[in-house]
C-alpha positions in Angstrom: 107.3 124.3 90.3 104.6 123.8 87.8 100.9 124.4 88.7 98.3 122.8 86.6 94.5 122.3 86.6 93.1 118.9 85.5 90.4 116.4 86.0 90.7 113.6 88.6 91.3 111.0 85.9 94.0 113.1 84.3 95.6 113.7 87.8 95.7 109.9 88.4 97.7 109.4 85.2 99.9 112.3 85.9 100.8 111.4 89.5 101.5 107.8 88.5 103.8 109.0 85.8 105.7 111.4 88.0 106.1 109.4 91.2 107.3 105.8 90.7 108.1 105.1 94.3 106.1 106.7 97.1 108.0 107.8 100.3 106.7 107.2 103.8 104.5 110.2 104.8 105.9 112.9 106.9 104.4 113.7 110.3 101.5 116.0 110.2 102.8 119.4 109.1 99.6 121.1 108.0 99.2 122.6 104.5 97.9 120.9 101.4 97.8 117.1 100.8 101.2 116.0 99.5 102.5 112.9 97.7 106.3 112.6 97.9 108.6 110.1 96.5 111.0 109.3 93.7 110.5 110.1 90.0 111.3 107.8 87.1 114.8 109.4 86.8 115.6 108.8 90.4 115.1 112.5 91.4 112.9 113.5 94.3 109.3 114.3 93.3 106.4 115.9 95.1 102.8 116.6 94.0 100.7 119.0 96.1 96.9 118.6 95.8 95.5 122.1 96.3 91.9 121.3 95.7 89.5 122.3 93.0 91.4 120.3 90.4 94.6 122.3 91.0 97.9 120.5 91.5 101.5 121.7 92.0 104.4 119.5 90.8 107.6 120.2 92.7 111.2 118.9 92.7 111.1 116.6 89.7 113.6 116.5 86.8 111.1 114.8 84.6 109.7 117.5 82.2 106.0 117.6 81.4 105.0 117.7 77.8 104.3 121.3 76.9 105.7 122.6 80.3 109.5 122.8 79.7 
């Protein structure tokens, strides 16, 4: 898991780069807003939007620049 803080415009670019195919949403489970799907390498990817410009990137094999 990687936790980052960024602006909304940076997050839009980041999420579009990490999730190339969005999965159908799960039934309501509570917790933070999540976007799940498949990354560019075919691996599962999930982004949790925690609020206040904080995001968690989970379950992706695609490395982020500067976050290896």
